C-alpha positions as CSV (number, residue, x, y, z in Angstrom):
1,X,0.0,0.0,0.0
2,X,2.9,2.3,0.7
3,X,4.3,1.8,-2.7
4,X,0.9,2.6,-4.2
5,X,0.9,6.0,-2.4
6,X,4.4,6.7,-3.5
7,X,3.7,6.0,-7.1
8,X,0.4,7.9,-7.1
9,X,1.9,11.0,-5.4
10,X,4.9,11.1,-7.7
11,X,2.9,10.7,-10.9
12,X,0.2,13.1,-9.9
13,X,2.8,15.7,-8.7
14,X,4.8,15.4,-11.9
15,X,1.8,15.9,-14.1
16,X,0.5,18.7,-12.1
17,X,3.9,20.4,-12.2
18,X,4.0,20.0,-15.9
19,X,0.5,21.4,-16.4
20,X,1.1,24.5,-14.2
21,X,4.6,25.1,-15.6
22,X,3.5,25.1,-19.2
23,X,0.3,27.0,-18.5
24,X,1.8,29.6,-16.4
25,X,4.9,30.0,-18.6
26,X,2.6,31.0,-21.4
27,X,0.0,33.1,-19.7
28,X,1.0,34.2,-16.2
29,X,2.9,37.4,-15.4
30,X,6.0,37.6,-13.2
31,X,4.0,38.8,-10.3
32,X,2.1,35.5,-10.1
33,X,5.4,33.6,-10.3
34,X,6.8,35.6,-7.4
35,X,3.7,34.8,-5.4
36,X,4.2,31.1,-6.0
37,X,7.8,31.4,-4.8
38,X,6.6,33.0,-1.5
39,X,4.1,30.2,-1.0
40,X,6.8,27.6,-1.7
41,X,9.1,29.2,0.9
42,X,6.3,28.7,3.5
43,X,5.6,25.1,2.6
44,X,9.2,24.2,2.5
45,X,10.2,25.7,5.8
46,X,6.9,24.5,7.4
47,X,7.6,20.9,6.3
48,X,11.1,21.1,7.6
49,X,10.4,22.4,11.1
50,X,6.9,21.0,11.7
51,X,7.2,17.5,10.2
52,X,10.5,16.3,8.8
53,X,13.0,17.2,11.6
54,X,10.6,16.2,14.4
55,X,10.2,12.8,12.8
56,X,14.0,12.5,12.3
57,X,14.6,13.3,16.0
58,X,11.9,10.9,17.1
59,X,13.4,8.0,15.1
60,X,17.1,8.6,15.7
61,X,16.9,9.7,19.4
62,X,20.2,11.5,18.6
63,X,19.6,15.2,18.2
64,X,23.3,16.1,17.8
65,X,23.9,13.6,15.0
66,X,20.7,14.6,13.2
67,X,21.5,18.3,13.3
68,X,25.1,17.6,12.2
69,X,23.7,15.8,9.1
70,X,21.6,18.9,8.4
71,X,24.7,21.1,8.6
72,X,26.7,18.8,6.4
73,X,23.9,18.6,3.9
74,X,23.7,22.3,3.5
75,X,27.4,22.5,2.9
76,X,27.1,19.7,0.3
77,X,24.3,21.4,-1.6
78,X,26.3,24.6,-1.6
79,X,29.3,22.8,-3.2
80,X,27.0,21.1,-5.7
81,X,25.5,24.4,-6.7
82,X,29.0,25.9,-7.1
83,X,29.8,23.1,-9.5
84,X,26.6,23.9,-11.5
85,X,25.2,20.4,-10.8
86,X,22.4,21.5,-8.4
87,X,20.8,24.5,-10.3
88,X,17.4,25.8,-9.3
89,X,16.1,28.5,-11.7
90,X,13.0,30.5,-10.8
91,X,11.4,33.0,-13.1
92,X,13.6,35.3,-15.2
93,X,16.2,36.2,-12.5
94,X,18.6,33.4,-13.2
95,X,22.1,33.1,-14.3
96,X,20.9,30.8,-17.1
97,X,19.0,33.8,-18.6
98,X,22.0,36.2,-18.7
99,X,23.7,35.4,-22.0
100,X,22.6,36.3,-25.5
101,X,25.0,33.9,-27.1
102,X,23.3,31.0,-28.8
103,X,25.9,28.4,-27.9
104,X,26.0,29.6,-24.3
105,X,22.2,29.3,-24.2
106,X,22.4,25.7,-25.4
107,X,24.9,24.9,-22.7
108,X,22.7,26.5,-20.1
109,X,19.7,24.5,-21.3
110,X,21.7,21.3,-21.1
111,X,22.8,22.1,-17.5
112,X,19.2,22.8,-16.6
113,X,18.2,19.3,-17.8
114,X,21.0,17.4,-16.2
115,X,20.6,19.3,-12.9
116,X,16.8,18.8,-12.9
117,X,17.1,15.1,-13.6
118,X,19.5,14.6,-10.7
119,X,17.5,16.9,-8.4
120,X,14.2,15.2,-9.1
121,X,15.6,11.8,-8.5
122,X,16.9,12.9,-5.1
123,X,13.5,14.4,-4.4
124,X,11.9,11.0,-5.1
125,X,14.3,9.4,-2.6
126,X,13.3,12.0,0.0
127,X,9.6,11.4,-0.6
128,X,10.0,7.6,-0.3
129,X,12.0,7.9,2.9
130,X,9.2,10.1,4.4
131,X,6.4,7.6,3.3
132,X,8.3,4.7,4.9
133,X,8.1,6.5,8.2
134,X,4.5,7.7,8.1
135,X,1.8,8.3,5.4
136,X,1.1,11.8,6.7
137,X,4.8,12.7,6.7
138,X,5.1,11.4,3.1
139,X,2.2,13.5,1.9
140,X,3.5,16.7,3.7
141,X,7.0,16.2,2.3
142,X,5.6,15.6,-1.2
143,X,3.4,18.7,-1.0
144,X,6.4,20.9,0.1
145,X,8.6,19.5,-2.7
146,X,6.0,19.9,-5.4
147,X,5.1,23.4,-4.2
148,X,8.7,24.6,-5.0
149,X,8.9,22.5,-8.1
150,X,6.2,24.6,-9.9
151,X,8.1,27.9,-10.0
152,X,11.3,25.9,-10.7
153,X,9.8,24.1,-13.7
154,X,8.4,27.4,-15.0
155,X,11.9,28.8,-15.0
156,X,13.3,25.6,-16.6
157,X,10.6,25.7,-19.3
158,X,11.6,29.3,-20.2
159,X,15.3,28.4,-20.3
160,X,14.7,25.5,-22.7
161,X,12.7,27.7,-25.0
162,X,15.4,30.4,-24.8
163,X,18.0,27.7,-25.7
164,X,16.4,27.1,-29.0
165,X,14.1,24.1,-28.4
166,X,10.6,24.1,-29.9
167,X,7.7,24.3,-27.4
168,X,6.9,20.6,-28.0
169,X,10.4,19.5,-27.2
170,X,10.5,21.7,-24.2
171,X,7.2,20.1,-23.0
172,X,8.7,16.6,-23.5
173,X,11.9,17.4,-21.6
174,X,10.0,18.9,-18.7
175,X,7.8,15.8,-18.6
176,X,10.8,13.5,-18.5
177,X,12.5,15.5,-15.7
178,X,9.2,15.8,-13.8
179,X,8.6,12.0,-13.9
180,X,12.2,11.2,-13.0
181,X,11.1,11.8,-9.5
182,X,9.1,8.5,-9.8
183,X,12.3,6.6,-10.8
184,X,14.1,7.8,-7.7
185,X,11.1,7.1,-5.5
186,X,10.6,3.5,-6.6
187,X,14.3,2.7,-6.5
188,X,14.5,4.1,-3.0
189,X,11.5,2.0,-1.9
190,X,13.2,-1.3,-2.7
191,X,16.5,-0.2,-1.2
192,X,15.4,1.7,1.9
193,X,12.9,-0.9,2.9
194,X,15.9,-3.1,3.8
195,X,17.9,-0.2,5.2
196,X,15.5,1.4,7.7
197,X,18.3,2.7,9.9
198,X,19.3,5.2,7.1
199,X,15.9,6.9,7.1
200,X,16.7,9.5,9.9
201,X,19.9,10.5,7.9
202,X,17.9,10.8,4.7
203,X,15.2,12.8,6.5
204,X,17.9,15.2,7.8
205,X,19.3,15.5,4.3
206,X,15.8,16.3,3.0
207,X,15.5,19.0,5.7
208,X,18.9,20.5,4.7
209,X,18.0,20.5,1.0
210,X,14.7,22.4,1.7
211,X,16.4,24.9,4.0
212,X,19.1,25.5,1.4
213,X,16.7,26.0,-1.4
214,X,14.6,28.4,0.6
215,X,17.4,30.5,2.0
216,X,19.9,30.5,-0.9
217,X,17.6,30.5,-3.9
218,X,14.0,31.5,-3.1
219,X,14.3,34.2,-0.4
220,X,17.0,36.3,-2.1
221,X,14.7,36.6,-5.1
222,X,11.9,37.9,-2.9
223,X,14.1,40.7,-1.6
224,X,14.2,42.2,-5.0
225,X,10.7,43.5,-4.3
226,X,11.0,46.3,-1.7
227,X,7.6,48.1,-1.7
228,X,5.5,47.8,1.5
229,X,2.7,46.2,-0.4
230,X,4.8,43.5,-2.0
231,X,6.6,42.8,1.3
232,X,3.4,42.3,3.2
233,X,2.0,40.0,0.5
234,X,5.2,37.9,0.6
235,X,5.0,37.6,4.4
236,X,1.3,36.6,4.2
237,X,2.0,34.0,1.5
238,X,4.9,32.5,3.5
239,X,2.7,32.3,6.6
240,X,-0.1,30.7,4.4
241,X,2.3,28.1,3.0
242,X,3.5,27.2,6.5
243,X,-0.1,27.2,7.8
244,X,-1.0,24.5,5.2
245,X,1.6,22.3,6.7
246,X,0.6,23.1,10.2
247,X,-3.1,22.2,9.5
248,X,-2.0,18.9,7.8
249,X,0.3,18.2,10.8
250,X,-2.4,18.7,13.5
251,X,-5.7,17.8,11.8
252,X,-5.0,15.3,9.1
253,X,-2.6,13.0,11.0
């Protein structure tokens, strides 16, 4: 039954992300994208501090080791991003958008695909590790991950079009990368089911990845809007995103 929920969640999330990414990339303005990023920050941080870390602490009973893994994970993701392996791109404010050279744009598009495939496979592993602990934790973790995937895939879709791909090929590549999360999830199910003692470590890595994405990638983009109206809206959306996780944590469990 757990495997069923893992597959259903990953497939549904991948298809929903594809739908929103392509629809929004064609029709939505930048303001809507920025609102989605604010919401993603709330869901990511809410999932980390209300669900994922508490479960990791409960399973491991070793707070020091768990927090050490979180710290090491943040450092690892920083190094990976420096190597251009772990690249999140949201909206138009992205290094991948900065060059007008056609060859450079093709290279950027390729890096986006490679990075997104790797990133989504890791997300699948994180989702599975959460489902193996608790159904509610799995759903909350998946919700948080897919919430930040929507603005990311919107950015990736724009980069692929900018690199010279046709709209149909860009759709296809986004679909493949979106569903690569399923491959990582199913693979993790058959491996982690026999290695339960690694689950607290993976949950800690999941927390570190979400913290890193929120702090290093999403929040800096929000600071580009400095008006009082935009700032208040951002705070409200972050609170709303965290509130969704809070409600699920307290009333759905």
